[in-house]
C-alpha angles and dihedrals in degrees: 000000000000115000109227135131093268095051091041091062092045093052093044092052093045094051105035092092097031101138093184090058096043098046112041102151117161103220136044096241093052089050090066093058120089109211093200092052091047092050094047092047096047101035096094092051102027116162133177095270093053093046091049090052090052091051092050091050092049089047090055094045094054097036091233090142093209094138092057095045105032114021094152092052092050090051089050089052090054089051089054096046096044092050107102092224091064090062087207100167093037091054091042092054091050092049095241102185093197089064091083094057091043090053091051092048092050089073095040090259094301090119104064122232085239093068094039090053092050091051090051094045095047097045094041090053100041101036103034100020091233133141102210103123141064122203109251088220122174093231093047092045092050095050097039098082092057093054092044088054093045093051094036092238130148133006102267101053093116095050109067092162089066094062096085087057098049118119113235088247090058092045091050092051092051091048092050091051091050092047091051090053097044102039121333093199093065118106118235089249090055091049089055091051093048096053092043095050095041090056096043 
């Protein structure tokens, strides 16, 4: 599939209501839980247990498998986010891009930026109806340098090996530049979908 402005719009329209893509929970009980409803209901009285449940549900939805591999680290991430000094929901609402890297650093890097970015993207979208974040997905990150090179965008398009070392802020900037070149009217969520589907 060629990535261009025409195909970008086609893919975005075809996937915007793709229930199979949006709800990929791995067991029947989890399938009955609406994350967005849970967030909206609990937000005013959110505690660590509720936040941890949200993280586990997001982990299952995106198949990041953090809960199975790194329970302690996910709990540490909850400790960081629930701490008032982190201003987690305030920064999320404002679309603070540095929040993703700060979340990853809070567990000494054991929680990957990939999962932190998906937490931010999902909650920002479903709680605050914003489109501030991209998912720092392995597939998207691997394919991104090729499209940056093809469209002559960004400063790192010749150095694929650097992409695992990018801060989320750098990754976000490169994605925004590519989106502006391909089709500025796309949402960041749609841009995620396009790169993911074009690679798969």
